[in-house]
VMD Tcl script that draws the C-alpha trace (Angstrom):
set ca {
  {7.04 2.87 -20.98}
  {4.28 4.25 -23.10}
  {1.39 6.39 -23.76}
  {0.38 9.46 -25.38}
  {-2.59 9.52 -23.12}
  {-0.85 11.16 -20.22}
  {-1.80 14.76 -19.71}
  {0.44 16.87 -17.52}
  {-2.41 17.64 -15.16}
  {-5.67 19.08 -16.47}
  {-6.99 19.40 -20.00}
  {-6.28 23.04 -20.75}
  {-3.83 24.23 -23.36}
  {-1.14 25.21 -20.87}
  {-1.07 21.74 -19.38}
  {-0.83 20.12 -22.80}
  {2.06 22.36 -23.66}
  {3.73 21.54 -20.35}
  {3.24 17.82 -20.97}
  {5.02 18.02 -24.29}
  {7.73 20.21 -22.79}
  {8.22 17.69 -20.01}
  {8.49 14.78 -22.45}
  {10.97 16.66 -24.57}
  {13.12 17.90 -21.73}
  {13.04 14.86 -19.48}
  {13.31 11.97 -21.91}
  {15.30 13.21 -24.90}
  {18.89 12.08 -25.10}
  {20.83 14.54 -23.04}
  {24.07 12.62 -22.77}
  {25.91 15.00 -25.04}
  {25.24 18.00 -22.82}
  {28.11 18.85 -20.53}
  {27.48 20.63 -17.25}
  {30.05 22.23 -15.03}
  {30.79 20.63 -11.70}
  {29.08 23.55 -9.99}
  {25.87 22.72 -11.85}
  {26.08 19.13 -10.71}
  {26.47 20.31 -7.14}
  {23.27 22.33 -7.51}
  {21.44 19.25 -8.79}
  {22.66 17.29 -5.80}
  {20.60 19.68 -3.63}
  {21.22 19.14 0.08}
  {24.09 16.77 -0.65}
  {26.20 19.55 -2.24}
  {29.02 19.36 0.28}
  {29.15 15.57 0.12}
  {29.20 15.66 -3.67}
  {32.06 18.15 -3.72}
  {33.96 15.83 -1.39}
  {33.31 12.96 -3.79}
  {34.78 14.86 -6.71}
  {37.83 15.88 -4.71}
  {38.38 12.33 -3.52}
  {38.50 10.96 -7.03}
  {41.87 11.72 -8.55}
  {40.47 11.70 -12.06}
  {36.78 12.62 -12.42}
  {37.11 12.22 -16.18}
  {38.42 8.74 -15.47}
  {35.21 7.54 -13.89}
  {33.22 9.39 -16.54}
  {35.11 7.38 -19.16}
  {33.62 4.21 -17.63}
  {30.13 5.49 -16.88}
  {29.08 8.40 -19.05}
  {31.46 8.60 -21.97}
  {30.82 7.04 -25.37}
  {34.36 5.64 -25.44}
  {33.34 2.58 -23.43}
  {30.85 1.45 -26.06}
  {32.08 -0.73 -28.95}
  {31.15 0.16 -32.51}
  {28.19 -1.48 -34.19}
  {27.30 -1.42 -37.90}
  {24.41 0.75 -38.93}
  {21.20 -1.22 -39.21}
  {20.74 -3.28 -42.38}
  {17.10 -2.77 -43.34}
  {16.55 -5.66 -45.70}
  {14.13 -5.44 -48.58}
  {11.58 -8.24 -48.95}
  {13.70 -10.49 -51.17}
  {16.73 -10.20 -48.91}
  {19.07 -9.55 -51.83}
  {19.33 -5.86 -51.02}
  {19.21 -3.71 -47.94}
  {18.83 -0.01 -47.14}
  {20.94 2.20 -44.91}
  {20.65 5.79 -43.78}
  {23.85 7.75 -44.32}
  {25.72 8.90 -41.23}
  {24.69 12.52 -41.85}
  {21.00 11.58 -42.14}
  {20.70 12.99 -45.68}
  {20.60 9.92 -47.92}
  {18.88 6.53 -47.98}
  {20.97 4.14 -50.04}
  {20.21 0.68 -51.41}
  {23.05 -1.85 -51.19}
  {23.58 -5.31 -52.62}
  {23.54 -7.74 -49.70}
  {26.34 -10.05 -50.90}
  {28.87 -7.34 -51.62}
  {27.65 -4.29 -49.73}
  {27.99 -2.37 -52.98}
  {25.87 0.77 -53.36}
  {23.26 0.15 -56.04}
  {21.25 3.37 -55.95}
  {20.25 6.31 -53.78}
  {16.54 6.08 -53.05}
  {16.35 9.45 -51.33}
  {18.66 12.43 -51.28}
  {17.47 15.37 -49.19}
  {19.39 17.78 -51.39}
  {17.19 16.79 -54.36}
  {13.66 16.56 -52.99}
  {10.69 18.47 -54.35}
  {8.05 20.55 -52.52}
  {9.68 20.13 -49.07}
  {13.29 20.53 -48.01}
  {14.74 18.97 -44.87}
  {18.23 19.21 -43.44}
  {18.30 15.60 -42.23}
  {16.13 12.74 -41.00}
  {16.42 10.39 -38.04}
  {14.58 7.32 -39.28}
  {12.57 5.85 -42.13}
  {10.34 2.99 -43.28}
  {10.12 1.72 -46.87}
  {6.58 1.01 -48.07}
  {5.78 -2.69 -48.72}
  {5.54 -2.04 -52.48}
  {8.86 -0.20 -52.47}
  {7.48 2.98 -54.07}
  {7.48 5.32 -51.05}
  {9.44 6.05 -47.92}
  {8.04 7.31 -44.65}
  {10.69 9.43 -42.90}
  {10.74 11.30 -39.64}
  {12.72 13.98 -37.82}
  {12.66 15.80 -34.46}
  {11.87 12.61 -32.61}
  {10.74 13.14 -29.01}
  {10.76 10.18 -26.66}
  {7.61 9.76 -24.60}
  {8.37 6.72 -22.48}
  {10.67 3.73 -22.85}
  {9.66 2.75 -26.41}
  {7.23 5.36 -27.68}
  {7.94 8.62 -29.43}
  {6.27 11.22 -31.56}
  {7.92 12.97 -34.48}
  {7.37 15.01 -37.62}
  {6.68 12.46 -40.33}
  {6.96 13.00 -44.09}
  {6.00 10.90 -47.10}
  {8.52 10.63 -49.92}
  {7.58 9.28 -53.35}
  {10.71 7.76 -54.85}
  {9.78 8.16 -58.52}
  {8.70 11.82 -58.37}
  {11.03 12.84 -55.53}
  {8.08 14.66 -53.91}
  {8.35 15.03 -50.13}
  {5.27 16.05 -48.13}
  {4.34 16.29 -44.44}
  {2.25 13.30 -43.41}
  {-0.24 15.65 -41.79}
  {-0.54 19.41 -41.47}
  {-3.58 19.20 -39.19}
  {-1.49 17.20 -36.71}
  {2.14 18.36 -36.98}
  {3.46 15.53 -34.78}
  {2.44 11.92 -35.18}
  {2.97 8.53 -33.58}
  {3.17 4.89 -34.70}
  {2.78 5.64 -38.43}
  {2.01 2.43 -40.32}
  {1.88 1.74 -44.09}
  {-0.95 -0.36 -45.52}
  {0.27 -3.51 -47.36}
  {-0.22 -1.86 -50.77}
  {1.61 1.29 -49.66}
  {-1.30 3.55 -50.58}
  {-2.42 4.46 -47.04}
  {-0.74 5.35 -43.76}
  {-2.42 5.03 -40.38}
  {-1.07 7.17 -37.55}
  {-1.99 8.41 -34.10}
  {-2.26 12.02 -32.92}
  {-3.96 13.31 -29.77}
  {-5.08 9.77 -28.85}
  {-7.00 9.29 -32.11}
  {-6.21 7.32 -35.25}
  {-6.07 9.04 -38.63}
  {-5.68 7.68 -42.12}
  {-3.68 9.38 -44.88}
  {-4.87 8.21 -48.30}
  {-1.88 8.96 -50.45}
  {-3.50 8.66 -53.89}
  {-5.88 11.54 -53.25}
  {-3.89 13.08 -50.40}
  {-6.86 13.09 -48.07}
  {-6.86 12.63 -44.31}
  {-9.66 10.71 -42.60}
  {-10.37 10.39 -38.87}
  {-10.76 6.73 -37.92}
  {-11.65 7.54 -34.30}
  {-12.87 10.71 -32.61}
  {-13.30 9.69 -28.96}
  {-9.65 9.90 -27.91}
  {-9.05 12.10 -24.89}
  {-6.11 12.63 -22.55}
  {-6.29 10.44 -19.46}
  {-9.53 8.91 -20.71}
  {-9.35 7.07 -24.03}
  {-6.38 6.06 -26.20}
  {-6.77 4.59 -29.68}
  {-4.09 2.71 -31.59}
  {-1.18 3.06 -29.15}
  {-0.82 1.45 -25.71}
  {-1.19 3.01 -22.31}
  {1.81 3.37 -19.98}
  {1.49 -0.08 -18.45}
  {1.13 -1.95 -21.73}
  {4.13 -0.22 -23.25}
  {6.35 -0.76 -20.21}
  {5.36 -4.31 -19.35}
  {4.22 -5.81 -22.69}
  {7.05 -4.29 -24.74}
  {4.91 -2.59 -27.36}
  {4.51 0.89 -28.81}
  {1.79 0.29 -31.40}
  {-1.66 -1.32 -31.23}
  {-2.70 -1.30 -34.91}
  {-2.56 -3.87 -37.71}
  {-3.59 -3.78 -41.38}
  {-5.56 -6.51 -43.16}
  {-3.60 -8.19 -46.00}
  {-6.23 -6.95 -48.51}
  {-6.00 -3.33 -47.26}
  {-9.72 -3.23 -46.51}
  {-9.57 -3.14 -42.73}
  {-7.47 -1.54 -40.04}
  {-7.78 -3.23 -36.66}
  {-6.71 -1.58 -33.43}
  {-6.95 -1.67 -29.66}
  {-8.84 0.96 -27.71}
  {-7.70 1.69 -24.15}
  {-10.35 3.13 -21.84}
  {-8.28 4.38 -18.90}
  {-10.92 6.68 -17.48}
  {-11.19 4.63 -14.26}
  {-7.46 4.09 -13.84}
  {-6.24 6.19 -10.89}
  {-4.24 9.31 -11.68}
  {-0.67 9.59 -10.48}
  {1.09 12.93 -10.05}
  {4.56 14.09 -9.12}
  {6.05 17.61 -8.97}
  {8.33 19.15 -11.57}
  {10.97 21.68 -10.59}
  {13.02 24.25 -12.45}
  {16.15 22.13 -12.07}
  {19.54 22.83 -13.61}
  {19.78 20.10 -16.26}
  {17.49 21.16 -19.12}
  {16.06 23.78 -16.78}
  {12.34 24.54 -16.86}
  {12.16 28.20 -15.80}
  {8.36 28.17 -15.75}
  {8.68 26.23 -12.47}
  {11.25 28.55 -10.86}
  {8.96 29.83 -8.11}
  {6.11 27.32 -8.07}
  {6.64 23.64 -8.96}
  {4.66 22.19 -11.84}
  {2.98 18.83 -11.88}
  {3.14 15.80 -14.14}
  {-0.03 13.71 -14.04}
  {-0.77 10.48 -15.85}
  {-2.65 7.20 -15.47}
  {-0.66 4.61 -13.53}
  {-2.46 1.59 -12.02}
  {-0.65 0.29 -8.94}
  {-1.05 -3.31 -7.81}
  {-4.66 -4.23 -7.13}
  {-6.12 -1.13 -8.81}
  {-8.17 -0.88 -11.99}
  {-6.47 -1.35 -15.35}
  {-7.50 0.17 -18.65}
  {-10.42 -1.61 -20.27}
  {-8.99 -2.79 -23.59}
  {-11.19 -3.68 -26.54}
  {-10.58 -4.79 -30.14}
  {-12.00 -2.78 -33.04}
  {-12.07 -2.98 -36.81}
  {-12.27 -0.02 -39.20}
  {-13.65 -0.62 -42.71}
  {-11.77 1.63 -45.15}
  {-14.61 1.69 -47.68}
  {-17.60 2.28 -45.37}
  {-15.60 4.16 -42.71}
  {-17.45 2.18 -40.04}
  {-15.86 0.97 -36.80}
  {-16.96 -2.32 -35.23}
  {-16.06 -3.79 -31.87}
  {-14.85 -7.40 -31.88}
  {-15.88 -8.77 -28.51}
  {-13.80 -11.38 -26.72}
  {-15.96 -14.24 -25.41}
  {-14.06 -15.07 -22.19}
  {-14.76 -12.90 -19.17}
  {-11.36 -13.87 -17.72}
  {-9.64 -11.70 -20.32}
  {-7.87 -8.80 -18.62}
  {-5.06 -8.03 -21.07}
  {-4.69 -8.09 -24.85}
  {-0.93 -7.79 -25.36}
  {-0.96 -8.43 -29.13}
  {-3.16 -8.30 -32.22}
  {-2.03 -9.10 -35.77}
  {-3.33 -10.42 -39.06}
  {-2.09 -13.87 -40.05}
  {-1.99 -14.15 -43.86}
  {-5.73 -13.80 -44.38}
  {-8.15 -10.83 -44.19}
  {-10.57 -12.96 -42.16}
  {-7.93 -14.10 -39.66}
  {-7.16 -11.48 -37.06}
  {-5.17 -13.06 -34.24}
  {-5.99 -11.73 -30.78}
  {-3.76 -12.80 -27.89}
  {-5.31 -12.50 -24.43}
  {-4.25 -12.99 -20.81}
  {-6.06 -13.31 -17.53}
  {-5.14 -10.82 -14.82}
  {-2.87 -13.32 -13.07}
  {-0.98 -13.82 -16.37}
  {-1.12 -17.58 -15.88}
  {-3.54 -18.24 -18.76}
  {-3.14 -17.20 -22.40}
  {-5.87 -17.75 -24.95}
  {-5.30 -17.07 -28.64}
  {-8.33 -16.25 -30.77}
  {-8.91 -16.02 -34.49}
  {-11.43 -13.29 -35.34}
  {-13.15 -12.34 -38.58}
  {-13.15 -8.51 -38.49}
  {-16.07 -8.23 -40.93}
  {-18.44 -10.68 -39.27}
  {-16.87 -10.21 -35.80}
  {-17.08 -13.99 -35.28}
  {-14.39 -15.17 -32.86}
  {-13.06 -18.68 -32.27}
  {-10.50 -19.99 -29.82}
  {-7.29 -21.47 -31.25}
  {-5.15 -22.26 -28.24}
  {-5.10 -22.10 -24.46}
  {-1.77 -22.13 -22.61}
  {-1.74 -22.28 -18.81}
  {0.91 -22.50 -16.10}
  {0.84 -22.73 -12.28}
  {2.99 -19.57 -12.07}
  {3.31 -16.68 -14.50}
  {3.66 -17.44 -18.21}
  {6.94 -16.57 -19.88}
  {6.56 -13.19 -21.59}
  {7.86 -14.77 -24.83}
  {4.76 -16.98 -24.85}
  {2.47 -14.09 -25.74}
  {4.90 -11.46 -27.03}
  {6.91 -13.52 -29.52}
  {4.50 -15.59 -31.63}
  {5.56 -16.17 -35.25}
  {2.94 -16.59 -37.99}
  {3.22 -18.41 -41.33}
  {0.72 -19.24 -44.09}
  {0.04 -22.73 -42.69}
  {0.40 -22.14 -38.95}
  {2.21 -20.42 -36.10}
  {5.03 -21.00 -33.60}
  {4.77 -20.30 -29.89}
  {7.16 -20.50 -26.96}
  {5.96 -22.71 -24.12}
  {7.53 -23.78 -20.83}
  {5.23 -26.79 -20.43}
  {8.27 -29.13 -20.34}
  {9.95 -27.12 -17.59}
  {12.05 -25.17 -20.11}
  {11.13 -22.64 -22.80}
  {10.82 -24.43 -26.15}
  {9.20 -23.86 -29.54}
  {5.95 -25.55 -30.63}
  {4.23 -25.47 -34.01}
  {0.44 -25.19 -34.32}
  {-2.00 -25.15 -37.22}
  {-4.72 -22.51 -37.55}
  {-7.24 -25.14 -36.50}
  {-5.53 -25.05 -33.11}
  {-3.90 -28.49 -33.42}
  {-0.37 -29.14 -32.24}
  {1.73 -30.05 -35.28}
  {4.98 -30.79 -33.45}
  {7.47 -29.69 -30.85}
  {10.38 -28.01 -32.64}
  {13.05 -27.83 -29.91}
  {13.58 -29.92 -26.79}
  {16.10 -30.53 -24.04}
  {17.10 -29.33 -20.58}
  {17.79 -25.78 -21.70}
  {15.84 -22.63 -22.53}
  {15.23 -21.22 -25.99}
  {15.86 -17.54 -25.35}
  {14.97 -16.22 -28.82}
  {13.21 -17.73 -31.82}
  {14.32 -16.11 -35.07}
  {12.05 -17.81 -37.56}
  {11.43 -20.58 -40.06}
  {12.95 -20.91 -43.52}
  {10.05 -22.63 -45.24}
  {11.98 -23.42 -48.42}
  {14.66 -25.38 -46.62}
  {12.61 -26.46 -43.63}
  {15.02 -24.93 -41.12}
  {14.26 -23.20 -37.82}
  {16.69 -20.73 -36.23}
  {16.87 -19.94 -32.54}
  {19.08 -18.78 -29.66}
  {19.39 -20.88 -26.52}
  {21.26 -21.81 -23.34}
  {22.07 -25.28 -24.73}
  {25.74 -24.80 -23.78}
  {25.06 -23.48 -20.31}
  {23.02 -20.62 -18.84}
  {25.94 -18.18 -19.06}
  {26.13 -18.62 -22.86}
  {23.81 -17.71 -25.72}
  {24.28 -19.89 -28.78}
  {22.56 -19.46 -32.15}
  {21.52 -22.77 -33.70}
  {19.40 -24.21 -36.48}
  {17.31 -27.36 -36.59}
  {16.33 -29.05 -39.86}
  {13.34 -31.16 -40.90}
  {14.94 -34.27 -39.45}
  {15.52 -32.68 -36.06}
  {19.25 -32.33 -36.58}
  {20.67 -29.40 -34.61}
  {23.67 -27.39 -35.82}
  {25.27 -24.53 -33.93}
  {26.00 -21.63 -36.27}
  {27.76 -19.53 -33.64}
  {30.46 -20.36 -31.09}
  {29.13 -22.54 -28.29}
  {30.57 -20.32 -25.58}
  {29.99 -16.58 -25.39}
  {26.96 -14.53 -26.34}
  {25.67 -14.59 -29.90}
  {22.56 -13.17 -31.49}
  {21.29 -12.92 -35.05}
  {19.11 -10.73 -37.23}
  {17.67 -12.33 -40.38}
  {16.47 -10.98 -43.69}
  {12.73 -11.44 -44.31}
  {13.34 -14.47 -46.55}
  {15.82 -15.96 -44.03}
  {18.50 -16.07 -46.76}
  {20.95 -13.83 -44.89}
  {21.70 -12.95 -41.33}
  {23.85 -10.61 -39.31}
  {25.60 -12.41 -36.47}
  {26.91 -10.60 -33.41}
  {29.25 -12.28 -30.94}
  {31.11 -11.31 -27.80}
  {32.56 -12.87 -24.66}
  {34.26 -11.60 -21.53}
  {37.53 -11.57 -23.52}
  {36.23 -10.63 -26.97}
  {34.61 -7.29 -27.86}
  {31.54 -7.54 -30.10}
  {32.07 -8.62 -33.70}
  {29.46 -8.42 -36.45}
  {29.41 -10.52 -39.60}
  {27.09 -10.88 -42.57}
  {26.38 -14.53 -43.33}
  {24.59 -16.60 -45.97}
  {22.02 -19.00 -44.52}
  {22.53 -21.57 -47.29}
  {25.99 -22.52 -46.02}
  {26.42 -20.29 -42.92}
  {29.58 -18.85 -44.46}
  {30.68 -15.35 -43.58}
  {30.16 -13.03 -46.54}
  {31.95 -10.17 -44.86}
  {32.88 -8.75 -41.49}
  {30.81 -5.67 -40.76}
  {32.66 -4.65 -37.59}
  {35.40 -6.39 -35.62}
  {36.14 -3.67 -33.04}
  {39.83 -4.50 -33.29}
  {41.00 -0.99 -32.41}
  {38.44 -0.76 -29.64}
  {39.73 -4.04 -28.22}
  {43.29 -2.73 -28.19}
  {42.13 0.39 -26.36}
  {40.68 -1.68 -23.52}
  {43.18 -4.55 -23.65}
  {44.56 -3.87 -20.17}
  {41.23 -4.16 -18.38}
  {40.81 -7.04 -15.91}
  {38.77 -9.98 -17.20}
  {35.75 -11.42 -15.41}
  {36.36 -14.78 -13.76}
  {33.40 -17.15 -13.42}
  {32.75 -19.15 -10.26}
  {29.98 -21.04 -8.48}
  {28.84 -20.95 -4.88}
  {26.13 -22.80 -2.97}
  {22.98 -21.61 -1.26}
  {20.54 -24.03 0.38}
  {21.66 -26.83 -1.90}
  {21.54 -24.76 -5.12}
  {24.70 -24.08 -7.10}
  {24.68 -20.43 -8.13}
  {26.63 -18.87 -10.98}
  {28.75 -15.78 -10.43}
  {31.51 -13.62 -11.84}
  {34.32 -11.75 -10.17}
  {36.34 -8.77 -11.38}
  {39.67 -8.29 -9.64}
  {42.10 -5.36 -9.74}
  {44.62 -5.58 -12.54}
  {47.48 -5.73 -10.03}
  {45.70 -8.33 -7.90}
  {47.83 -9.84 -5.13}
  {46.43 -13.01 -3.57}
  {48.27 -12.30 -0.32}
  {46.35 -9.06 0.24}
  {42.85 -8.54 1.65}
  {40.43 -6.68 -0.64}
  {37.06 -5.03 -0.06}
  {34.23 -6.48 -2.16}
  {31.13 -4.90 -3.70}
  {28.38 -7.41 -4.47}
  {26.46 -6.16 -7.53}
  {23.17 -7.76 -8.53}
  {19.83 -7.17 -10.25}
  {18.01 -10.36 -9.17}
  {14.68 -9.70 -10.94}
  {12.57 -12.67 -12.14}
  {13.96 -14.07 -15.40}
  {16.88 -11.63 -15.49}
  {20.56 -12.54 -15.80}
  {23.73 -10.65 -14.97}
  {26.14 -13.57 -15.06}
  {26.67 -13.89 -18.81}
  {29.69 -14.62 -20.93}
  {29.56 -11.30 -22.76}
  {31.63 -8.15 -23.19}
  {31.15 -5.14 -20.96}
  {33.04 -2.09 -19.75}
  {31.42 -0.07 -16.96}
  {31.73 1.37 -13.47}
  {32.95 -1.99 -12.09}
  {36.15 -1.73 -14.14}
  {36.93 1.68 -12.68}
  {36.21 0.53 -9.14}
  {38.85 -2.20 -9.49}
  {41.36 0.60 -10.09}
  {40.39 1.90 -6.65}
  {41.21 -1.46 -5.07}
  {37.81 -3.16 -5.01}
  {36.85 -6.64 -6.12}
  {33.40 -6.65 -7.78}
  {31.33 -9.82 -7.52}
  {27.96 -10.69 -9.04}
  {25.83 -13.76 -8.33}
  {22.54 -14.74 -10.00}
  {20.34 -16.20 -7.29}
  {17.08 -18.08 -7.45}
  {14.43 -16.41 -9.56}
  {16.84 -15.41 -12.31}
  {16.64 -16.80 -15.84}
  {18.38 -19.25 -18.12}
  {17.99 -22.24 -15.79}
  {14.45 -23.45 -16.39}
  {11.09 -22.84 -14.78}
  {11.65 -24.43 -11.37}
  {14.70 -22.30 -10.58}
  {12.94 -19.14 -11.76}
  {9.40 -19.52 -10.40}
  {10.31 -20.60 -6.87}
  {10.04 -16.89 -5.98}
  {6.35 -16.78 -7.02}
  {4.18 -14.80 -4.60}
  {7.20 -14.32 -2.33}
  {9.58 -11.87 -3.99}
  {12.76 -11.02 -2.13}
  {12.79 -14.09 0.11}
  {14.94 -16.63 -1.72}
  {16.80 -13.90 -3.58}
  {17.94 -12.40 -0.27}
  {18.99 -15.75 1.18}
  {21.08 -16.36 -1.93}
  {22.68 -12.91 -1.93}
  {23.61 -13.18 1.73}
  {25.03 -16.66 1.19}
  {26.99 -15.38 -1.81}
  {28.48 -12.63 0.38}
  {29.35 -15.19 3.03}
  {31.04 -17.29 0.36}
  {33.05 -14.24 -0.66}
  {34.08 -13.79 2.98}
  {35.68 -17.27 2.96}
  {38.06 -16.38 0.14}
  {41.59 -15.79 1.45}
  {42.00 -12.51 -0.43}
  {38.69 -10.98 0.73}
  {38.34 -8.81 3.82}
  {35.20 -10.26 5.41}
  {34.55 -6.99 7.26}
  {34.48 -4.95 4.06}
  {31.71 -6.40 1.88}
  {29.10 -4.07 0.39}
  {26.04 -4.56 -1.83}
  {24.59 -2.47 -4.65}
  {21.77 -2.61 -7.18}
  {19.52 -0.43 -9.35}
  {15.73 -0.72 -9.79}
  {14.89 -4.35 -8.84}
  {18.52 -4.53 -7.82}
  {17.93 -1.55 -5.55}
  {14.93 -3.36 -4.08}
  {17.01 -6.47 -3.47}
  {19.79 -4.37 -1.94}
  {17.31 -3.19 0.70}
  {15.92 -6.69 1.19}
  {19.31 -8.38 1.54}
  {20.73 -5.73 3.85}
  {17.78 -6.23 6.21}
  {18.39 -9.98 6.52}
  {19.35 -11.32 9.98}
  {23.12 -11.20 10.35}
  {23.55 -9.67 6.90}
  {27.32 -9.40 6.40}
  {27.37 -6.01 4.70}
  {29.52 -3.09 5.73}
  {27.54 -0.71 3.48}
  {24.70 -0.77 0.94}
  {23.80 1.50 -1.98}
  {20.34 1.26 -3.57}
  {19.42 3.25 -6.69}
  {15.77 3.81 -7.73}
  {14.51 1.00 -5.48}
  {11.01 -0.41 -5.25}
  {10.23 -0.43 -1.53}
  {6.76 -2.01 -1.59}
  {5.17 -3.85 -4.52}
  {1.89 -2.14 -3.63}
  {3.47 1.01 -5.11}
  {4.35 -0.62 -8.45}
  {2.28 -1.19 -11.59}
  {-0.34 -3.91 -11.89}
  {1.15 -5.96 -14.73}
  {4.63 -6.40 -13.27}
  {3.78 -6.64 -9.57}
  {0.82 -8.98 -10.03}
  {2.69 -11.18 -12.52}
  {4.92 -12.33 -9.66}
  {2.86 -11.50 -6.56}
  {-0.81 -11.62 -7.62}
  {-2.84 -8.72 -6.21}
  {-2.49 -7.39 -2.65}
  {-6.02 -8.66 -2.06}
  {-5.07 -12.19 -3.18}
  {-1.69 -12.28 -1.44}
  {-1.69 -9.85 1.50}
  {0.91 -11.73 3.55}
  {3.24 -11.97 0.57}
  {3.12 -8.23 0.00}
  {3.88 -7.51 3.65}
  {6.80 -9.94 3.77}
  {8.30 -8.73 0.48}
  {8.28 -4.99 1.30}
  {11.49 -3.28 2.42}
  {9.35 -0.55 4.03}
  {8.35 -3.16 6.60}
  {11.95 -4.16 7.34}
  {13.60 -0.81 8.00}
  {14.34 -1.67 11.65}
  {16.48 -4.61 10.50}
  {18.97 -2.61 8.42}
  {22.19 -2.43 10.43}
  {24.75 -1.16 7.88}
  {25.24 2.36 6.48}
  {22.80 2.86 3.61}
  {22.78 5.28 0.68}
  {19.67 5.66 -1.49}
  {19.77 7.59 -4.80}
  {16.77 8.30 -7.01}
  {15.23 10.72 -9.48}
  {12.24 12.82 -8.46}
  {10.55 12.43 -11.88}
  {10.83 8.65 -12.16}
  {7.61 7.61 -13.89}
  {8.49 3.93 -13.46}
  {9.63 3.46 -9.84}
  {8.10 6.52 -8.25}
  {9.96 8.75 -5.80}
  {7.19 7.78 -3.36}
  {9.03 4.47 -2.84}
  {12.05 6.27 -1.43}
  {10.04 8.81 0.56}
  {8.00 6.15 2.32}
  {11.07 4.04 3.00}
  {12.93 6.96 4.55}
  {9.89 7.84 6.61}
  {9.56 4.30 7.97}
  {13.29 4.19 8.62}
  {13.06 7.36 10.70}
  {10.08 6.00 12.61}
  {12.22 2.95 13.43}
  {14.83 5.27 14.92}
  {17.22 5.11 12.01}
  {18.26 7.11 8.99}
  {20.04 6.71 5.69}
  {22.05 8.89 3.38}
  {20.03 10.23 0.48}
  {20.93 11.81 -2.85}
  {18.10 12.95 -5.10}
  {18.25 14.01 -8.72}
  {15.64 16.68 -9.51}
  {13.52 16.01 -12.60}
  {15.48 12.85 -13.45}
  {13.79 9.68 -14.67}
  {14.44 6.04 -13.78}
  {17.77 5.98 -15.59}
  {19.09 9.27 -14.12}
  {20.69 9.86 -17.51}
  {20.60 13.62 -17.98}
  {23.77 15.70 -18.29}
  {26.49 13.88 -16.29}
  {24.21 12.52 -13.60}
  {25.01 8.83 -14.08}
  {28.65 9.67 -13.50}
  {27.58 11.43 -10.30}
  {25.69 8.30 -9.23}
  {28.77 6.12 -9.55}
  {31.12 8.75 -8.14}
  {28.91 9.13 -5.06}
  {28.60 5.38 -4.67}
  {32.36 4.94 -4.88}
  {32.88 7.62 -2.26}
  {30.29 5.96 -0.01}
  {31.88 2.53 -0.18}
  {35.36 3.95 0.30}
  {34.32 5.86 3.41}
  {32.33 3.04 4.97}
  {34.56 0.13 4.03}
  {37.96 1.46 5.08}
}
mol new
graphics top color blue
foreach p $ca { graphics top sphere $p radius 0.5 }
foreach p [lrange $ca 0 end-1] q [lrange $ca 1 end] { graphics top cylinder $p $q radius 0.2 }
display resetview
């Protein structure tokens, strides 16, 4: 979720200060803060007595925290290997954040310390949180005091370090906090964003130049995306440098006509905001709900020498979104990727930023929404580019020239390519991740010039890879339901392991007694659905167990994967529950037809499949058919409400966390991708809205949500509860003041799962 262009309410200084305070307090990592149980009871508001009962009912509160909030459940991972351009060396930040060290890739041997904060000149820092090496290797851009804004974006205090002189300077003193700082290719300039405008630091003369001046909160954003783009197009920066350093191109977001959205802020008890002790504050930002106006996004080019800004106009009036811009190996080839509002048509343009001449390279269309990888994961090379297309019915990789001609299809088969890692031009080898060995697995493979495919990871399980820029080395991660994550450094030439970076052997021993997921299939309307089941460690087939059906169910998502995981479900098995999860229609990894059947009709087929999965569970001899519950978070919370309102739904209880209750309340990009606009699909929106089905919910229902959720607004829950009451019903409700979509402040996630456990135990006796 993005955007620096969200003012807390109005444009005065107090509101700007409150906006920053809100971002800092609400979104920073607060997992290390420990609150007393009494504080948690305060946060639970009207549910204080119920919460206290929950704690008393759980013999070991720290036990459930171990599975939900504690760091112990997470396996170790090696610190990031930031490869240099030749791939023979990589950089790592020391654990204490004081040193940046260069290592030899093959051996891991320390070669030299590029930066030591105890030996810098002009500026002294205690530690840093992140860094970027300049393309020429002469400077390092470092930052500290990072403050998260939304899901991907952050601002921080940036500094420029010159390796040779050891001089460390603030990137800007006029703007103490910056965003999206970006080196020019020659390392002599840094573009950054502050207060919705782009600035340029020219390092040679240490001058700062304003690239734009029209940025204004809740009106115009330059160089970084608005909330919707960041959340739904997975981006936090909208700038790109020309290869010759002469131009900086960027996107401008005019959100002045996007409706404002506001929600109250309270004093709270977790990271308390005393300024709101007597009168609530307000957080206000631009959030376009389905059918409303989006930001008007335009492409611009800044000439470094003349300091002139030009607009590069897109020729097609169907363009609604510009999810990506980037230069492709030539200063006169700016690639602009566009989408229509329905997100069924992508057009890729090549633009000359100096002449502003634009030509179309490729049009990709589909009867339902395009895969997000199609426009978010395009790879560029000197002689052409690779795109992901589902034109065959499965996601595969295609190679195009810059004239727009199809060169060849790289991968093929009845499986989805789930990640394309890149092309080793010297050896003519492509690397990718896919479902070639079944939708529950993720296998890393390579394909050579002759089309010969070789798996370089185990066929079963979940593998992923990170490659050096020259594709000569890669880090491979692997896990399965029985194997904690392992990380190895490998040589691409022979795929041999150079060394093991982390095997999590001790971690595996610590969790060795946990039950292991068992995979199964069940049928729904002729479709065979994949599922997993987690049974108690002391499982007895002659007994009858209560079951909690967990699901997410969102389009393209997957929960049934052969991968490692320790979470709340493991603890619940200790309390005598079986946990089951089934991926119904609409989920990913099984081709376009299986996924897009939910188009314009969300919640319909998903609910049929979830109910049929529960009915399948009821047929198992060790399942108590009268004690089956359902749970989900976010889209899973939405589907929990949809499934529990199905005719003859077999649930004894339901727990929905942060649920969408009407797609009219959700953002344009996501809702319209699957539903079109409410104006185009009015019947679909009515049928897919839990707020219209409240009279059909027959089981006990608990809804939990944060009041400061900027993603799925608290409005969803309020309107649902209101409609439920009008239908003569009610539900149990637990709110988390000032908490966001993840409810991850203090120990609140532990409270979520403790309350849910208590609810299922009481209603499924």
